[in-house]
C-alpha positions in Angstrom: 128.3 107.6 93.7 128.3 110.2 96.4 124.5 110.0 96.8 124.7 106.2 96.8 127.4 106.0 99.5 125.8 108.6 101.8 122.3 107.3 101.4 123.1 103.7 101.8 125.1 104.3 104.9 122.3 106.4 106.4 119.6 103.9 105.4 121.5 100.9 106.9 122.9 102.1 110.3 122.8 98.4 111.4 125.6 97.6 108.9 129.1 98.9 109.4 129.9 101.9 107.2 133.1 100.2 106.1 131.1 97.5 104.3 129.6 100.2 102.1 132.9 101.9 101.5 134.4 98.6 100.5 131.5 97.9 98.2 131.8 101.3 96.4 134.2 100.2 93.8 132.1 97.2 92.8 129.0 99.4 92.6 130.8 102.0 90.5 132.6 99.6 88.1 130.1 96.8 87.8 126.5 97.4 89.0 125.8 101.0 87.8 127.3 100.5 84.3 125.2 97.3 83.8 122.0 98.9 85.1 119.6 101.3 83.4 119.6 104.3 85.7 117.2 107.2 86.0 117.9 110.3 88.1 115.7 112.9 89.7 117.1 116.4 89.4 116.4 119.4 91.6 118.1 122.6 90.8 120.4 120.8 88.4 121.6 118.4 91.2 120.9 114.7 91.4 118.7 114.2 94.5 117.5 110.7 93.8 118.0 107.8 91.5 116.8 104.3 90.7 118.7 101.5 89.0 117.2 98.5 87.2 119.3 95.5 86.3 118.4 92.9 83.6 115.1 94.8 82.9 113.5 93.5 86.1 115.7 93.8 89.3 115.7 97.1 91.2 119.3 97.3 92.4 119.0 100.7 94.0 116.5 103.4 94.9 117.9 106.2 96.9 116.8 109.8 97.6 119.0 112.4 99.4 117.9 112.5 103.0 116.9 116.2 102.9 114.4 115.3 100.1 112.7 112.4 101.9 108.9 112.6 102.0 108.7 114.9 98.9 107.4 112.2 96.5 110.8 111.7 94.7 111.0 108.0 95.5 107.4 107.6 94.5 108.0 109.4 91.2 111.1 107.3 90.4 109.2 104.1 91.2 106.1 105.0 89.2 108.3 105.8 86.2 110.0 102.4 86.4 106.7 100.6 87.0 105.2 102.2 83.9 107.9 100.7 81.8 107.9 97.1 83.3 105.3 94.5 84.0 107.3 92.6 86.7 110.0 93.8 89.1 111.9 92.3 91.9 114.2 93.8 94.6 116.0 92.9 97.8 115.8 95.1 100.9 117.2 94.8 104.3 114.4 93.8 106.8 115.7 96.3 109.3 115.3 99.1 106.8 111.7 99.6 108.0 111.2 102.8 106.0 112.1 101.1 102.7 110.1 98.0 103.4 107.0 100.1 104.1 107.6 102.2 101.0 107.9 99.1 98.8 104.7 97.6 100.2 102.8 100.8 99.5 104.1 100.5 95.9 102.5 97.0 95.6 105.6 94.8 96.2 105.0 91.6 98.1 107.5 89.7 100.1 108.3 86.3 98.7 111.4 85.3 100.6 113.5 86.1 103.6 117.3 85.5 103.4 120.3 85.8 105.7 123.1 87.8 104.2 126.4 86.3 105.5 128.5 89.4 104.6 126.4 91.9 106.5 125.0 89.5 109.1 121.5 90.9 108.5 118.3 89.5 107.0 117.0 90.7 103.6 113.6 90.4 102.0 113.0 89.5 98.4 110.0 91.4 97.1 108.2 91.2 93.8 105.8 93.5 92.0 103.6 92.2 89.2 101.5 94.6 87.1 99.0 91.9 86.4 98.1 91.8 90.1 96.9 95.3 90.0 93.1 95.8 90.3 92.7 97.5 86.9 95.1 95.2 85.0 
């Protein structure tokens, strides 16, 4: 939860930190327990994680800021993509780093939505293994 709260606040400076603090209980008690979660350990510490809900929705992918650019997000995503043939996610449009990352992983934007709670636009993106050149 600490990694989630710090990372989500850093990744979304365009949203008030209070929004994420108020969301923490829901994430802790509802989303994470219902998801399949994988973690990336470094020196026995969790430095990244990915959560998949309902076998197809990536609800979270976060890497501790000091470990950005070291292939951890890529490793977590590859691990999940090897276990699923179709995935979806929602990402804030202003989170340019994440949007670019997901595009590099083969995700395609299918929808743009306005989030009333955060007053920001999100993108719905899908990845389909059958769209891959060697599929």
